[in-house]
N, C-alpha and C positions, 0 to 999 in steps of 0.2 A: 708782578701784579697785572692783573688784566682788568679793565675798566670799561663801562660803555663810553662811547665819545662823549664827551661834554665840552662844547666849543667854548663855554665861558671859562673853563680852566685853560684855554689857551689864548684868552685875550690879548696877552702881551707876549711879544717874541716874534720869531721867524718861523713860519711854516714853509719848508721845502719839500715839494713833490719829488719822489723817487719813482721813475718810470722803469719799464722792462728793460732790463741790461744794465741798469744803474747800481753804483755802490757809493754812499756818501758816508763820511765820518764827521763828526763834530765834537769839540770839547766846550763849546759855548752854551752857556746855561739857558739862553733864550732860544734856543734851536729846538724845533720839532720837526721831526721827518714824517711824512704823509705818503701813503700808496693806497691803490685800490687793486685788489687782488681777485682773480677767478679761479682759474686752474694755477696760477703761478703760485710760486712760493716766496716768502719774504723772511730772511733771517735777521734779526736784531741782536747785536752782541754789545756787551759795555763791560769796560774795565772799571769795575767799581772803585778801585785804588785811585787810579788817575782821573777818574770822572770824565772817560771819553768813551763814545758809543757810535755806532754806525748801523746802516740798514741797507739790505741790498734786495733785489726783485729779479727773479730769474723763472724761465721756463725751460724745461728740458727738451720739449718737443718730442717727435715721435721715435720709438725705439728702431735702432738701425737693424737688429738681427744679429749683431756681431756677438759672437761666442766669447769676446776677449773679456767682458765684465756684464755683470748683471743688468747694467742699465744701457748697454751699447754705446756708441760712439757720442750720442748726445750727452752722456753725462759730463763730457768735458767742459760744456759750457755751464752746468752747475757747480762743478770742481773749481772751475776758474772762479765763478762769482763768489763762492765759499772762501777760496783761499785768500782772493783780493780783499774780502771784507776782513777777515782775521789779520792779515798782514797790516793792512791800513790802521787797525785799531791797535795792534801791538806796537806799530811804530810810532803812533802819535800818543799811545798810552805808557804804561810801566814796563812793556816788554815781556810780562810774564803771562804764560798761558793760564796759570792757575788762577788768575784774577779775572778771568773772562766768564761772562754769564751770557747765556743764550736763551732767546725767546724766538719761536717759528710760527708763522701764520700762512693761510691760504690753503691751497690744494683742493679747492672745491670743484665738485663735478657738475659743471655748469653747461657743458655743451656735449650732445652725442656724438658730434663729429670729431671730437678731441681724442678718442682712444684712451679714455681714461687716464688722461696725463695728469689729472690732479693727484689721483693715487700713487703715480710713478714718482712724482715731485715729492710727496711725502715721504715715500720710501726712501727715495734718495737723501733728503735732508736727514732724515733720521739716521741712516746708515753712515752717511759721511760725519756726522757728528759722533757718533760711536765710535767709529773707526780712528777718529783722531783723538778721542778720550775725552770728550767734552758731554757733559749731561745737557738736559734741556730743563731750564727753570720753570717755564710755562709755554703753553702752545694753544692755538686755535686753529686747527686743521680739519679738513674734510668738509663734509656735508654738500648741501646740493645748492648754495647760495654763494654769492661774492660778498666780500667784506672790505671795509676801509679801516686802515690800521694808522694810528697815531703812534710813534715813538719819541721820548724825550732821551736823547743819547747820554745826557749828563747823570739824570736821575735813574734811568732805566724803565720809566713808568710806560705801560703801553695801554693803549685804548683801542677797543674794536667795536665796529658798529657794523651788524650783519645788514647786508642792503637787500631790499625788496625784490620780488620776482621780475619786475619790469627792469630794474637796474642789472639785475644779474643776467637776464636774457640780452641786455645790449652789450654788456661786457663779454659775453660767450661769443657773440658775434664779432666783435671787435678782436678778441683773441684768436677766433678761427681766421680771420682775415691776415691777421699778422704772422700766423704760422704758415699760411699759404704763400706770402710774399717772402718770407724768410726761411724757405724749406732748407732743412739742415742738408748739406752736402755731405757725401761720403768722405770721410777723412782718409787721406793717403797713409799707407803704412811704410813708408821709405825712410824710417828712421832706423840707424843702424846703432846698435849698443856696442861698445868697446871696452 
């Protein structure tokens, strides 16, 4: 269930910010996870039986040109973020994949210098979940705006607020600066299978 952000509904409890590269899980009913997304994507997963949930926040970066997979070497970062989130919720939850519910957010096309990273992030998260046999219960993806997402891991409620053009432009510049500082280095293929 997606709702506009209503701060009064969060007046009691702990709001924890999920930054780019983070993955947090909780089973505490007073917990709310918060993040701001531009071209990044955030997946929220909840084990409805165990009442445990979590949120990640990732950016694939630029495509490397690798022919090894559709998304290039940078997909490793998204795969790691997704696997980490799923494993943490399974470990703290019931341990049953069938009990997991997914909601995904972000992937905005907010900065021309990002090579349509938002679209690539959307394609990646949808493909990853499909490949793993998971459906998406709800989503707020794409567009040309940033968004603030709040997720209550115990109830599975998600709240989305689309940000105005000034905040979107500011976030676009921040993401571009982060991408430049953390340029994805080519991975070495020195792994041998035996």
